C-alpha positions as CSV (number, residue, x, y, z in Angstrom):
1,M,-66.4,18.4,-82.2
2,K,-68.8,18.0,-85.0
3,Y,-70.3,14.6,-86.2
4,P,-70.3,13.0,-89.1
5,L,-74.5,11.8,-88.3
6,P,-77.0,12.1,-86.3
7,H,-77.4,9.9,-84.0
8,R,-80.6,8.2,-82.9
9,A,-82.1,7.8,-78.8
10,L,-80.6,4.5,-77.4
11,N,-83.1,3.3,-74.3
12,S,-79.8,2.1,-71.9
13,N,-78.9,3.2,-68.4
14,S,-75.1,3.0,-70.2
15,L,-75.8,4.3,-73.8
16,R,-76.8,7.2,-74.8
17,S,-76.9,7.4,-78.5
18,A,-76.0,5.9,-81.5
19,A,-75.6,6.4,-85.3
20,Y,-73.5,4.1,-88.3
21,D,-72.0,5.0,-91.5
22,E,-72.9,2.6,-94.2
23,N,-70.3,3.5,-96.3
24,R,-67.7,3.6,-93.6
25,Q,-68.5,0.7,-91.4
26,T,-68.6,2.7,-88.5
27,L,-70.4,2.0,-85.6
28,E,-70.8,5.3,-83.3
29,I,-71.5,5.8,-79.9
30,A,-71.9,8.0,-77.2
31,F,-72.1,6.4,-74.3
32,Q,-73.8,8.4,-71.2
33,D,-70.4,8.9,-69.1
34,G,-69.3,10.2,-71.5
35,L,-67.2,8.2,-73.8
36,L,-67.9,8.2,-77.4
37,R,-66.8,5.7,-79.1
38,S,-66.1,4.0,-82.6
39,Y,-66.4,0.9,-84.0
40,R,-65.0,0.0,-87.4
41,S,-64.8,-2.6,-89.4
42,L,-69.0,-3.1,-88.3
43,P,-71.2,-5.0,-90.9
44,A,-74.4,-3.3,-91.4
45,E,-76.4,-6.3,-90.5
46,V,-75.1,-6.1,-87.3
47,A,-75.8,-2.1,-86.8
48,K,-79.1,-3.3,-88.0
49,R,-79.5,-5.6,-85.1
50,F,-78.1,-3.7,-82.2
51,F,-80.8,-0.9,-82.9
52,A,-83.3,-3.0,-83.1
53,A,-82.2,-4.9,-80.2
54,P,-84.5,-5.0,-77.3
55,N,-81.8,-4.1,-75.0
56,P,-79.0,-2.6,-76.9
57,A,-76.6,-2.3,-74.0
58,S,-76.7,-6.0,-73.9
59,F,-76.3,-6.5,-77.9
60,W,-73.2,-4.4,-77.4
61,E,-71.1,-6.3,-74.9
62,D,-72.0,-9.8,-76.4
63,R,-71.7,-9.0,-80.4
64,I,-69.7,-5.9,-80.5
65,A,-67.2,-4.5,-77.8
66,D,-64.3,-7.0,-77.9
67,E,-65.4,-8.2,-81.7
68,Y,-64.5,-5.0,-83.7
69,P,-61.5,-2.4,-83.5
70,M,-62.2,0.2,-81.3
71,T,-61.4,4.1,-80.7
72,Q,-62.5,6.3,-78.1
73,T,-62.3,9.6,-77.2
74,R,-64.2,11.9,-74.1
75,I,-66.6,14.0,-75.0
76,T,-68.6,17.7,-73.6
77,T,-70.6,17.9,-76.0
78,P,-73.0,14.9,-76.6
79,P,-74.1,14.2,-80.5
80,P,-77.7,15.5,-81.6
81,V,-80.2,13.0,-81.3
82,I,-82.7,12.7,-84.0
83,G,-86.4,13.1,-83.1
84,A,-85.6,14.3,-79.8
85,D,-87.3,17.0,-79.9
86,A,-89.9,15.3,-81.5
87,A,-90.3,12.9,-79.0
88,A,-89.9,15.0,-76.2
89,A,-92.8,16.8,-77.2
90,S,-94.8,13.5,-78.1
91,A,-94.5,12.6,-74.2
92,R,-95.3,15.2,-72.6
93,Q,-98.7,15.4,-75.0
94,Q,-99.6,11.5,-73.8
95,L,-98.8,12.6,-70.2
96,D,-100.8,16.3,-69.9
97,A,-103.6,14.0,-71.9
98,L,-103.5,11.1,-69.4
99,F,-103.7,13.1,-66.6
100,Q,-106.2,15.7,-68.1
101,Q,-108.2,12.6,-68.2
102,S,-107.9,11.5,-64.5
103,D,-108.7,14.8,-63.6
104,S,-111.9,15.0,-65.1
105,K,-112.9,11.6,-63.2
106,S,-111.7,13.2,-60.5
């Protein structure tokens, strides 16, 4: 499957990533269980609040899930995530630095 927009990673047990297409007013959400849902006619302001929410899964459930027209499909390959490699490398560097500091104190 070809994805029109790269996704942004979400810190959630149920949501994997999401992308918003402002021209089409479509929010695409990839779920951890392999579902991909596209919500149409979703205003840009709602998408901004979704991405900024401390808990995107709760925001999705309360403000999006039953409010906008949706199509869903099962995916076998998750969408590409913006900065996933950079974020993983940065996290690894932070862990390495943390453990090197504690090793040098021993």
